[in-house]
C-alpha positions, 0 to 999 in steps of 0.5 A: 500500500505505497500510496498510504501515508500514516500521520501520528501525533500526541493529539488527533482531532477525529470525528465520530457520530457527528461530533469531533473526538480527541485521540491522544497518541492517535493516527490518521491514514491518508489514501489518495485524496481521502482519509482512510482511517482515524484512531488510536492505531492502524494495523494495515500497511502504509508506504510512509509514516510521519510522526509529528510528536507534540502536535495537533493533527486537526481538520483544516480550517474553512474560511468563508471570508478569506482575505485575498488581497493586501488588507487596507482595513489595517490602515484604519486601525488608529485612523478614522473616521473612514470617510476621511481616510480613503475608505469611502470615495469622495465626490471629486474622485467619482467625478474624475472617474474611478480607476484601477489602482493595481495593474493586472499583474499586481492583482494576480500576484496578490491573489497568489500571495494571499492564498499562500498565507491562508495555507500557512495558517492551516486554512484548507478551504477558502472563499476569497474576499477583497476590497473594492475601494481601490477598484474601478468598480468590481473584480475582473474575470481575468484576475480570477482566472489568475486566482484559479491558476494560483489555487490549482498550483498551490493546492488550495481548495477554493470557491471562486467568483469575482465580486460585482455590484450595482452601486457604491458609496460616496462622501461629500466633504462633511462626511455625508455618505450616500449611495450611487448606482450603475445597475447596467454595469452591475448586471453585466458584472453578474453575467460575467461572473455567471460565465466564469462560474460555469467554466471553472466549477469543478476544475482542478479535480473538484478543488475549485468550485464556483461562488457568487459575491454581490458586494455590500447589501446597501449598494445592491439593487433588488434585480441584482440580488434576485438574479444572483439568487436564482442563478446560484440556486440553479448551480447549487453554489454559495452566495456571500452577501456582506450585511449588518456590519455598520451604522452607515449600512443600516441607514442606507438600507432604511432610507432605500427600503424602509426596513433592516438589511436581513428583512429586505433580503427576506421580503424580496425572496433572496434569503436562502439556505445557500446564502453566507452572511458576514458579519451580523454585528448590527443585526437585530433579534428579528433578523437573526430569526429570519436567518435561522428560518431560511437556513442561511449561514452567519459568517462570524469574523471576530478579529476584524470586528473587534479591531473596530470596536464591534462584536457579535451579540451573541454567538450562543444566542445565535446557536440557540436559534439554530443558526449555522455559524461559520468563521471568516478571517477577513483581515490580515493576518489570515490567522484562524487560530487568533480569530477563534481566540478573539471570538472566544473573548468577545463572546464571553464579554457579551455573554459571560464566562459560561457563554461559550466553550472552546469546542463551540468556536472550533466547530464553527471553524470546521463543521460550520463552514462545511455545513454552509457549503453543503460539504459533509466531506470537509471540516472533519477527519473521518473515513471517506472525508477529504484529506484536508489536514492542518498540523499545529506544532506544540513543542514550544507551547505550554499545553493544557490537558486538552488540545482544543483548549491549548489552541485557544489559549496558547497557539497561533497561526505561526505554529502551523507546521504542515498542511495537506489538502486533498491528500497532497502535502502543500506545506512541509515544515512551514515551506510551500513548494514553489513559493519564495516567502521572503521575496513575496513578502518584499514584493507585497510590501512594495505593492502595498506602499504603492497603494498607500501613496495613491490614497490622497487621490481618493480621500476626501480633501485630498490631504497628504498621506502623512495627514491621512495616516497619523503616526503613533509617536512623533517621528524623531529627527536623525 
């Protein structure tokens, strides 16, 4: 049985009878693209053995809102309000005509760079998300053809689809934000996304699947969302719709439709089981009831929300309603372990110490994502499941008596050592074949610096970069 590989470690998180289970000093056997066996030992023949020692062999994480560009939200960490800092197009910029701030080559590079970062953090299935603030309007098919090529080369399991929109946000010089629309342009973007989806769905041995990504709900028209819902239902593809994440969004939706965001999706008949909804931090109890009734998935992104003073209220209350919850990183770094840790902290701040346990958040990062995608072969290590595995090294970590609690208290994405996707080892000892990590990091920083230099052009008042992004301390003279 030369094609079988046996992995062993102090901790193995397997799956039995619908739940994760822990094997101490356990093994996982890979055969082809699938898991053949998980347990305390294995009597059959294998061609290769790898003993990871003090480590956790975990199902790979599923990221339903996975960063796929160079994250501009980190620029707003100490710099607000957003309309003054280039996060909303000023009227003067729109009047001259929005333009692409990256070249096609830069867009292709940042997808490949971001995909490598996801793998480094133990994320084996990803639904990419990128900002449209620095784009002419939406994402392009060309960049997603490059993304599909990068995913196939690196081995990442992805759901791909260029983001499109019928509207955008614009601000005047006093911070009054309004919506502007170009519905024909948005519907053309949907048509291009549909053609792309039909062409790539199921490629790379099934690792590349289609998704649909209408951008923020406050700038989508009813026609766009209903056409999206029907096309995605026909293709059995997920739809990701960002909603319930900011007071500006709530105001714009209220002005346009006289109701809350989720209520509007429900009223027009777009809210369906295959819809994935980041972030929910501004949702009402009635809206959570509608999500539960539709069977949609709430995509919890605790790190990016907490950075800006928000949190989900509350994780256990949503679960009690029967809402499926998956996780998304949605920011830099794409550290799902850190994301889970912040999710634990904010849930306890909202509901108390007993509001949530470690296994609840771990389930969201694995089983919740699998349920959202209708993929019972993902998010678990069990016979017949896809061999998507993250190995997290604990040699230098103070361990609790439980591996999941150790991940929540003492580990980080930097501890991910090896990653397997579809039975292929895509990272070994922190090295991804064909990726020069140092060279890519330098290129990414140069590209990011170039984007920051263009911020005055699309920031209200067109102030210099030094005034848009103020330093933490005074810069000392040489």
